[in-house]
LUMVOLO-515601 format. One record per atom (N, C-alpha, C, O): residue number from 1; atom name; z, y, x. Coordinates in steps of 0.1 Angstrom, whole numbers. Layout:
<nodes>
n; atom; w; v; u
NUM; CA; Z; Y; X
...
</nodes>
This chain:
<nodes>
n; atom; w; v; u
1; N; 176; 91; -705
1; CA; 189; 90; -717
1; C; 197; 76; -706
1; O; 193; 66; -700
2; N; 214; 84; -707
2; CA; 219; 72; -706
2; C; 222; 63; -712
2; O; 225; 63; -724
3; N; 224; 50; -704
3; CA; 230; 38; -715
3; C; 241; 34; -715
3; O; 245; 29; -725
4; N; 247; 35; -703
4; CA; 261; 30; -698
4; C; 267; 36; -686
4; O; 262; 38; -675
5; N; 279; 39; -690
5; CA; 288; 43; -677
5; C; 301; 36; -676
5; O; 308; 35; -686
6; N; 304; 30; -665
6; CA; 315; 23; -661
6; C; 318; 31; -650
6; O; 311; 39; -643
7; N; 334; 27; -651
7; CA; 342; 32; -638
7; C; 355; 20; -633
7; O; 357; 10; -639
8; N; 360; 21; -625
8; CA; 370; 12; -623
8; C; 380; 16; -607
8; O; 374; 19; -596
9; N; 390; 17; -607
9; CA; 396; 16; -598
9; C; 404; 6; -590
9; O; 409; -1; -599
10; N; 407; 3; -582
10; CA; 411; -12; -578
10; C; 426; -8; -565
10; O; 429; 3; -561
11; N; 431; -16; -563
11; CA; 439; -14; -555
11; C; 438; -23; -541
11; O; 437; -35; -542
12; N; 439; -16; -530
12; CA; 432; -20; -520
12; C; 440; -31; -513
12; O; 435; -38; -504
13; N; 453; -32; -516
13; CA; 463; -43; -512
13; C; 463; -58; -521
13; O; 467; -69; -517
14; N; 457; -54; -537
14; CA; 455; -66; -542
14; C; 440; -75; -537
14; O; 437; -87; -540
15; N; 434; -66; -530
15; CA; 418; -73; -528
15; C; 420; -79; -516
15; O; 416; -90; -514
16; N; 428; -71; -506
16; CA; 434; -77; -492
16; C; 444; -93; -498
16; O; 441; -104; -494
17; N; 452; -91; -504
17; CA; 462; -102; -509
17; C; 453; -112; -511
17; O; 452; -122; -504
18; N; 446; -111; -520
18; CA; 434; -122; -528
18; C; 425; -130; -516
18; O; 423; -142; -516
19; N; 420; -120; -506
19; CA; 414; -123; -493
19; C; 421; -133; -485
19; O; 416; -144; -481
20; N; 437; -126; -481
20; CA; 446; -137; -476
20; C; 449; -148; -480
20; O; 446; -158; -473
21; N; 454; -149; -489
21; CA; 454; -163; -499
21; C; 443; -169; -502
21; O; 444; -182; -501
22; N; 433; -165; -505
22; CA; 420; -175; -510
22; C; 413; -177; -501
22; O; 403; -185; -502
23; N; 416; -168; -489
23; CA; 401; -174; -479
23; C; 387; -167; -483
23; O; 386; -158; -491
24; N; 377; -175; -476
24; CA; 364; -176; -478
24; C; 358; -183; -489
24; O; 346; -181; -492
25; N; 367; -192; -495
25; CA; 365; -191; -513
25; C; 364; -181; -519
25; O; 353; -177; -523
26; N; 376; -173; -521
26; CA; 372; -158; -526
26; C; 358; -149; -522
26; O; 348; -143; -529
27; N; 361; -150; -511
27; CA; 350; -146; -507
27; C; 334; -145; -508
27; O; 325; -137; -508
28; N; 335; -161; -510
28; CA; 321; -166; -511
28; C; 316; -163; -529
28; O; 305; -162; -534
29; N; 328; -164; -534
29; CA; 328; -162; -551
29; C; 325; -151; -555
29; O; 320; -150; -566
30; N; 328; -139; -548
30; CA; 331; -127; -553
30; C; 320; -119; -545
30; O; 315; -110; -553
31; N; 313; -119; -530
31; CA; 308; -111; -526
31; C; 292; -120; -519
31; O; 291; -132; -518
32; N; 284; -111; -516
32; CA; 271; -116; -510
32; C; 274; -118; -499
32; O; 284; -114; -493
33; N; 263; -127; -493
33; CA; 269; -128; -477
33; C; 264; -109; -469
33; O; 269; -103; -459
34; N; 253; -105; -477
34; CA; 250; -89; -470
34; C; 267; -82; -472
34; O; 273; -78; -462
35; N; 274; -82; -484
35; CA; 287; -75; -485
35; C; 295; -77; -474
35; O; 300; -68; -467
36; N; 296; -89; -473
36; CA; 307; -97; -465
36; C; 302; -96; -447
36; O; 310; -96; -438
37; N; 290; -95; -446
37; CA; 288; -89; -434
37; C; 292; -77; -427
37; O; 296; -75; -416
38; N; 289; -65; -440
38; CA; 290; -53; -439
38; C; 307; -50; -438
38; O; 312; -44; -429
39; N; 311; -54; -445
39; CA; 327; -56; -448
39; C; 332; -55; -434
39; O; 338; -46; -429
40; N; 328; -70; -428
40; CA; 335; -73; -415
40; C; 332; -69; -406
40; O; 339; -71; -397
41; N; 317; -57; -404
41; CA; 316; -52; -395
41; C; 326; -41; -385
41; O; 326; -40; -372
42; N; 337; -32; -399
42; CA; 346; -29; -393
42; C; 357; -35; -391
42; O; 362; -45; -397
43; N; 363; -29; -381
43; CA; 374; -36; -372
43; C; 385; -29; -379
43; O; 394; -37; -379
44; N; 389; -15; -386
44; CA; 396; -9; -395
44; C; 390; -3; -406
44; O; 381; 6; -406
45; N; 398; -11; -417
45; CA; 397; 0; -429
45; C; 387; -12; -438
45; O; 380; -8; -448
46; N; 386; -24; -434
46; CA; 374; -37; -442
46; C; 381; -40; -452
46; O; 373; -46; -460
47; N; 391; -38; -457
47; CA; 393; -42; -471
47; C; 393; -30; -481
47; O; 394; -33; -493
48; N; 391; -17; -477
48; CA; 388; -4; -483
48; C; 373; -7; -489
48; O; 369; -5; -501
49; N; 364; -13; -478
49; CA; 350; -15; -483
49; C; 350; -30; -494
49; O; 345; -30; -505
50; N; 356; -38; -489
50; CA; 356; -50; -499
50; C; 361; -42; -512
50; O; 353; -41; -521
51; N; 372; -37; -514
51; CA; 378; -36; -525
51; C; 368; -21; -531
51; O; 368; -16; -543
52; N; 362; -17; -521
52; CA; 351; -5; -533
52; C; 337; -14; -537
52; O; 330; -12; -548
53; N; 335; -24; -529
53; CA; 323; -35; -536
53; C; 331; -40; -548
53; O; 324; -37; -558
54; N; 339; -45; -550
54; CA; 350; -49; -561
54; C; 350; -40; -572
54; O; 351; -44; -583
55; N; 348; -26; -567
55; CA; 350; -20; -579
55; C; 334; -20; -583
55; O; 332; -28; -592
56; N; 327; -17; -579
56; CA; 316; -15; -582
56; C; 309; -26; -589
56; O; 299; -22; -595
57; N; 311; -38; -590
57; CA; 311; -50; -595
57; C; 315; -48; -614
57; O; 309; -49; -625
58; N; 329; -44; -608
58; CA; 335; -42; -626
58; C; 331; -30; -628
58; O; 334; -29; -640
59; N; 326; -18; -625
59; CA; 319; -6; -632
59; C; 307; -10; -634
59; O; 301; -4; -644
60; N; 302; -18; -628
60; CA; 287; -25; -635
60; C; 289; -31; -649
60; O; 284; -28; -659
61; N; 297; -38; -645
61; CA; 301; -49; -658
61; C; 303; -41; -668
61; O; 296; -42; -678
62; N; 313; -30; -668
62; CA; 312; -19; -678
62; C; 306; -10; -683
62; O; 307; -4; -694
63; N; 297; -8; -674
63; CA; 285; 1; -677
63; C; 275; -8; -688
63; O; 270; -2; -698
64; N; 273; -21; -687
64; CA; 265; -28; -694
64; C; 272; -34; -705
64; O; 264; -41; -712
65; N; 286; -34; -709
65; CA; 293; -32; -718
65; C; 295; -50; -721
65; O; 302; -52; -731
66; N; 292; -59; -715
66; CA; 301; -71; -714
66; C; 310; -76; -704
66; O; 313; -88; -704
67; N; 317; -64; -694
67; CA; 324; -72; -683
67; C; 322; -86; -674
67; O; 316; -94; -681
68; N; 326; -90; -662
68; CA; 323; -99; -659
68; C; 318; -114; -662
68; O; 308; -120; -658
69; N; 329; -119; -671
69; CA; 325; -130; -677
69; C; 319; -136; -685
69; O; 320; -147; -690
70; N; 308; -122; -689
70; CA; 301; -126; -700
70; C; 287; -126; -694
70; O; 281; -115; -693
71; N; 281; -137; -691
71; CA; 264; -138; -686
71; C; 259; -137; -674
71; O; 247; -139; -670
72; N; 271; -133; -665
72; CA; 274; -133; -650
72; C; 278; -136; -642
72; O; 288; -142; -646
73; N; 279; -135; -629
73; CA; 293; -136; -618
73; C; 289; -126; -613
73; O; 279; -120; -615
74; N; 300; -123; -603
74; CA; 301; -112; -594
74; C; 289; -112; -587
74; O; 280; -102; -588
75; N; 288; -121; -580
75; CA; 275; -120; -571
75; C; 263; -122; -574
75; O; 253; -123; -567
76; N; 265; -121; -588
76; CA; 248; -114; -594
76; C; 245; -95; -591
76; O; 235; -89; -594
77; N; 258; -91; -585
77; CA; 258; -76; -585
77; C; 260; -78; -568
77; O; 267; -86; -564
78; N; 251; -68; -559
78; CA; 257; -63; -547
78; C; 253; -51; -543
78; O; 245; -43; -548
79; N; 258; -51; -533
79; CA; 257; -35; -528
79; C; 259; -38; -514
79; O; 267; -45; -508
80; N; 244; -25; -511
80; CA; 241; -23; -498
80; C; 241; -6; -499
80; O; 242; 3; -508
81; N; 240; -5; -484
81; CA; 240; 12; -482
81; C; 227; 14; -476
81; O; 224; 7; -467
82; N; 217; 23; -481
82; CA; 206; 28; -479
82; C; 207; 37; -467
82; O; 218; 44; -468
83; N; 199; 39; -455
83; CA; 199; 42; -445
83; C; 208; 55; -440
83; O; 213; 57; -429
84; N; 208; 64; -451
84; CA; 220; 73; -449
84; C; 231; 73; -453
84; O; 238; 83; -454
85; N; 234; 59; -457
85; CA; 248; 53; -466
85; C; 250; 56; -478
85; O; 261; 56; -481
86; N; 240; 59; -487
86; CA; 244; 60; -502
86; C; 246; 48; -505
86; O; 238; 41; -499
87; N; 255; 40; -515
87; CA; 255; 30; -518
87; C; 243; 25; -529
87; O; 239; 35; -535
88; N; 237; 16; -532
88; CA; 230; 11; -541
88; C; 228; -3; -546
88; O; 227; -12; -538
89; N; 228; -6; -558
89; CA; 234; -20; -565
89; C; 218; -28; -561
89; O; 207; -22; -562
90; N; 218; -41; -557
90; CA; 211; -53; -555
90; C; 212; -62; -565
90; O; 222; -68; -563
91; N; 205; -68; -577
91; CA; 205; -75; -584
91; C; 200; -89; -584
91; O; 189; -92; -580
92; N; 208; -96; -588
92; CA; 201; -113; -587
92; C; 190; -114; -592
92; O; 186; -103; -597
93; N; 182; -124; -594
93; CA; 169; -126; -603
93; C; 174; -126; -618
93; O; 170; -120; -628
94; N; 186; -135; -615
94; CA; 192; -134; -635
94; C; 196; -118; -639
94; O; 196; -114; -651
95; N; 198; -112; -633
95; CA; 202; -99; -638
95; C; 191; -90; -637
95; O; 189; -81; -645
96; N; 185; -94; -628
96; CA; 168; -83; -628
96; C; 162; -85; -642
96; O; 160; -75; -649
97; N; 161; -94; -645
97; CA; 156; -100; -658
97; C; 161; -86; -670
97; O; 152; -79; -676
98; N; 170; -85; -671
98; CA; 172; -77; -681
98; C; 175; -63; -680
98; O; 173; -54; -688
99; N; 183; -62; -663
99; CA; 185; -46; -662
99; C; 174; -44; -649
99; O; 174; -33; -644
100; N; 168; -50; -645
100; CA; 157; -43; -633
100; C; 150; -33; -638
100; O; 145; -27; -629
101; N; 148; -27; -649
101; CA; 136; -19; -655
101; C; 143; -5; -656
101; O; 138; 6; -656
102; N; 159; -10; -655
102; CA; 164; 2; -658
102; C; 171; 15; -644
102; O; 172; 9; -633
103; N; 174; 26; -644
103; CA; 176; 32; -633
103; C; 194; 29; -631
103; O; 201; 30; -641
104; N; 198; 27; -618
104; CA; 211; 25; -616
104; C; 217; 30; -608
104; O; 216; 27; -596
105; N; 224; 39; -611
105; CA; 232; 50; -602
105; C; 243; 43; -598
105; O; 245; 33; -604
106; N; 251; 46; -589
106; CA; 266; 41; -581
106; C; 267; 52; -569
106; O; 260; 56; -560
107; N; 280; 55; -574
107; CA; 291; 61; -561
107; C; 305; 54; -561
107; O; 311; 48; -570
108; N; 309; 55; -546
108; CA; 320; 51; -542
108; C; 327; 61; -540
108; O; 323; 73; -541
109; N; 341; 58; -537
109; CA; 350; 64; -532
109; C; 366; 55; -529
109; O; 370; 45; -535
110; N; 372; 63; -516
110; CA; 385; 54; -513
110; C; 391; 62; -507
110; O; 386; 72; -503
111; N; 409; 60; -504
111; CA; 419; 64; -498
111; C; 422; 53; -492
111; O; 415; 42; -493
112; N; 434; 55; -483
112; CA; 443; 43; -480
112; C; 446; 32; -487
112; O; 447; 21; -483
113; N; 447; 37; -500
113; CA; 452; 23; -510
113; C; 441; 23; -520
113; O; 444; 13; -526
114; N; 432; 28; -525
114; CA; 428; 28; -535
114; C; 411; 28; -535
114; O; 405; 38; -530
115; N; 406; 19; -540
115; CA; 393; 20; -539
115; C; 386; 24; -554
115; O; 390; 19; -564
116; N; 374; 32; -554
116; CA; 368; 32; -567
116; C; 354; 38; -567
116; O; 348; 44; -558
117; N; 351; 34; -578
117; CA; 337; 32; -582
117; C; 332; 37; -596
117; O; 338; 35; -606
118; N; 321; 43; -595
118; CA; 315; 47; -611
118; C; 297; 45; -611
118; O; 288; 51; -605
119; N; 297; 35; -619
119; CA; 281; 32; -622
119; C; 276; 36; -633
119; O; 281; 30; -643
120; N; 264; 48; -638
120; CA; 256; 47; -647
120; C; 240; 42; -648
120; O; 232; 41; -640
121; N; 240; 40; -658
121; CA; 223; 29; -665
121; C; 220; 39; -669
121; O; 226; 47; -677
122; N; 208; 40; -665
122; CA; 197; 53; -675
122; C; 183; 46; -677
122; O; 177; 40; -669
123; N; 181; 49; -686
123; CA; 163; 47; -693
123; C; 159; 57; -697
123; O; 166; 65; -704
124; N; 143; 58; -694
124; CA; 137; 72; -700
124; C; 125; 63; -710
124; O; 113; 67; -712
125; N; 133; 50; -716
125; CA; 122; 42; -729
125; C; 130; 46; -741
125; O; 142; 45; -743
126; N; 120; 53; -750
126; CA; 131; 58; -759
126; C; 132; 37; -769
126; O; 142; 34; -776
127; N; 124; 31; -768
127; CA; 124; 16; -776
127; C; 141; 13; -769
127; O; 151; 12; -776
128; N; 143; 11; -752
128; CA; 153; 5; -751
128; C; 164; 13; -754
128; O; 174; 6; -752
129; N; 167; 27; -759
129; CA; 173; 34; -765
129; C; 180; 26; -778
129; O; 189; 18; -780
130; N; 173; 30; -783
130; CA; 167; 24; -800
130; C; 176; 12; -800
130; O; 185; 11; -808
131; N; 171; -2; -786
131; CA; 176; -13; -791
131; C; 193; -14; -784
131; O; 201; -23; -786
132; N; 193; -4; -778
132; CA; 211; -3; -776
132; C; 217; 4; -784
132; O; 229; 1; -783
133; N; 215; 12; -793
133; CA; 221; 17; -801
133; C; 223; 6; -814
133; O; 234; 3; -818
134; N; 211; 1; -820
134; CA; 214; -9; -827
134; C; 219; -18; -828
134; O; 222; -23; -839
135; N; 222; -25; -814
135; CA; 230; -38; -811
135; C; 245; -31; -810
135; O; 255; -38; -813
136; N; 247; -18; -806
136; CA; 262; -13; -805
136; C; 266; -14; -822
136; O; 277; -18; -825
137; N; 257; -10; -832
137; CA; 263; -7; -843
137; C; 263; -21; -849
137; O; 268; -19; -860
138; N; 260; -30; -849
138; CA; 263; -44; -853
138; C; 272; -50; -848
138; O; 275; -61; -851
</nodes>
């Protein structure tokens, strides 16, 4: 059963502007070292990859219903690609405690100007579904 769906769209120029203005401080605060290495490996279009990973983090926060500022930081969520190129979310130990038992799906796309992501969180455990519904009702 689906527990949460989150989506986000990011203006690539906005991410490029933040990286230009704040440099390494911004990169270290938002992106994991693995994400930075992946994005920096692109000579052309690296900003679209940064923006897409930013969108995943925002979409994940919406899927769990907390937003980024409540209980975790941007770097608690990382995006890696499987061998075939499919994106996959990697969670920090803090996030694994709560979300490690769930199946998390992610899809990323981008054009020359925007990047977007969709995150779906699902569980096959009735207990998780009931807890989520109870929490949502309060």
